[in-house]
C-alpha positions as a Python dict, from the first residue, in 0.01 Angstrom:
ca = {
    (1, 'M'): (0, 0, 0),
    (2, 'E'): (272, -228, 10),
    (3, 'K'): (321, -297, -369),
    (4, 'L'): (294, 87, -391),
    (5, 'L'): (577, 165, -151),
    (6, 'D'): (784, -114, -285),
    (7, 'Q'): (754, 61, -622),
    (8, 'F'): (852, 380, -495),
    (9, 'R'): (1173, 199, -313),
    (10, 'K'): (1269, 95, -645),
    (11, 'M'): (1239, 391, -776),
    (12, 'E'): (972, 291, -1058),
    (13, 'I'): (718, 547, -965),
    (14, 'S'): (725, 898, -863),
    (15, 'K'): (646, 1107, -552),
    (16, 'A'): (318, 1207, -740),
    (17, 'D'): (222, 840, -782),
    (18, 'L'): (245, 817, -374),
    (19, 'Q'): (57, 1136, -329),
    (20, 'T'): (-248, 970, -555),
    (21, 'F'): (-264, 735, -309),
    (22, 'F'): (-182, 874, 41),
    (23, 'G'): (-254, 1215, -40),
    (24, 'N'): (-30, 1554, -73),
    (25, 'D'): (116, 1563, 270),
    (26, 'L'): (358, 1239, 252),
    (27, 'H'): (512, 1378, 599),
    (28, 'N'): (154, 1299, 774),
    (29, 'A'): (46, 1027, 582),
    (30, 'D'): (-79, 698, 776),
    (31, 'C'): (121, 400, 709),
    (32, 'S'): (86, 66, 925),
    (33, 'K'): (360, -106, 756),
    (34, 'P'): (649, 113, 672),
    (35, 'Q'): (871, -41, 365),
    (36, 'K'): (1251, -109, 464),
    (37, 'I'): (1503, 108, 268),
    (38, 'G'): (1865, -56, 266),
    (39, 'R'): (2165, 29, 193),
    (40, 'A'): (2144, -156, -170),
    (41, 'D'): (1860, 83, -224),
    (42, 'V'): (2033, 372, -178),
    (43, 'A'): (2341, 228, -392),
    (44, 'N'): (2084, 185, -662),
    (45, 'A'): (1944, 538, -629),
    (46, 'I'): (2336, 652, -664),
    (47, 'R'): (2393, 423, -953),
    (48, 'A'): (2097, 577, -1145),
    (49, 'I'): (2221, 933, -1105),
    (50, 'L'): (2554, 782, -1260),
    (51, 'D'): (2424, 597, -1560),
    (52, 'G'): (2193, 904, -1619),
    (53, 'S'): (1873, 675, -1601),
    (54, 'K'): (1736, 923, -1319),
    (55, 'A'): (1786, 1305, -1265),
    (56, 'M'): (1975, 1436, -958),
    (57, 'L'): (1628, 1616, -882),
    (58, 'D'): (1445, 1286, -903),
    (59, 'V'): (1688, 1121, -640),
    (60, 'V'): (1668, 1427, -405),
    (61, 'E'): (1297, 1407, -382),
    (62, 'W'): (1294, 1028, -350),
    (63, 'V'): (1577, 1090, -57),
    (64, 'N'): (1325, 1333, 95),
    (65, 'V'): (1021, 1054, 97),
    (66, 'V'): (1244, 744, 233),
    (67, 'W'): (1412, 965, 491),
    (68, 'F'): (1147, 1230, 612),
    (69, 'T'): (829, 1038, 606),
    (70, 'D'): (706, 749, 819),
    (71, 'L'): (641, 559, 520),
    (72, 'F'): (999, 413, 523),
    (73, 'V'): (1223, 286, 775),
    (74, 'F'): (1602, 170, 765),
    (75, 'P'): (1730, -130, 921),
    (76, 'D'): (1885, -59, 1266),
    (77, 'D'): (2220, -188, 1157),
    (78, 'E'): (2252, -19, 827),
    (79, 'A'): (2106, 312, 944),
    (80, 'D'): (2435, 493, 1018),
    (81, 'S'): (2563, 399, 671),
    (82, 'I'): (2238, 503, 510),
    (83, 'V'): (2170, 836, 682),
    (84, 'S'): (2551, 930, 615),
    (85, 'V'): (2489, 903, 264),
    (86, 'L'): (2126, 1063, 250),
    (87, 'E'): (2251, 1382, 434),
    (88, 'V'): (2499, 1447, 136),
    (89, 'L'): (2231, 1346, -147),
    (90, 'E'): (1939, 1566, 28),
    (91, 'T'): (2180, 1854, -33),
    (92, 'M'): (2219, 1805, -408),
    (93, 'D'): (1918, 2042, -518),
    (94, 'E'): (2074, 2329, -330),
    (95, 'E'): (2254, 2613, -472),
    (96, 'D'): (2634, 2597, -488),
    (97, 'V'): (2628, 2237, -408),
    (98, 'V'): (2809, 2002, -640),
    (99, 'V'): (2825, 1664, -585),
    (100, 'T'): (3112, 1477, -794),
    (101, 'T'): (3108, 1139, -954),
    (102, 'D'): (3414, 1065, -718),
    (103, 'E'): (3186, 1145, -428),
    (104, 'L'): (2914, 918, -555),
    (105, 'S'): (3166, 669, -596),
    (106, 'N'): (3282, 700, -245),
    (107, 'M'): (2900, 700, -113),
    (108, 'L'): (2868, 371, -302),
    (109, 'S'): (3205, 204, -151),
    (110, 'A'): (3069, 335, 235),
    (111, 'L'): (2701, 181, 165),
    (112, 'N'): (2882, -149, 21),
    (113, 'A'): (3102, -175, 354),
    (114, 'N'): (2809, -50, 575),
    (115, 'E'): (3036, 239, 680),
    (116, 'E'): (2951, 597, 736),
    (117, 'Y'): (3018, 797, 443),
    (118, 'L'): (3295, 1048, 539),
    (119, 'A'): (3299, 1361, 314),
}
């Protein structure tokens, strides 16, 4: 299980791969040892959008799993910075929401400085 969560954290596998192991309802999956998601992991997700290696919808799916399930946790000293960015990334699949390259770059800067992203 730990290897699978690590692979998802690194965006090497999809939500569907996790569901194969945990079942379709990841929000109620039983996990005795959640994987830590740090600022660097969120920054990697943003860079994947910027370099075109991941679609925005893939990142939104990743955000929804790491933020809204008990499979992953954030270090206390990084949580404010991480959540401030996830709040924006999570909306990228909503109608009329556009997150610009400049905004993504500013999110990276906030994560690197461990500061809250202020849109």
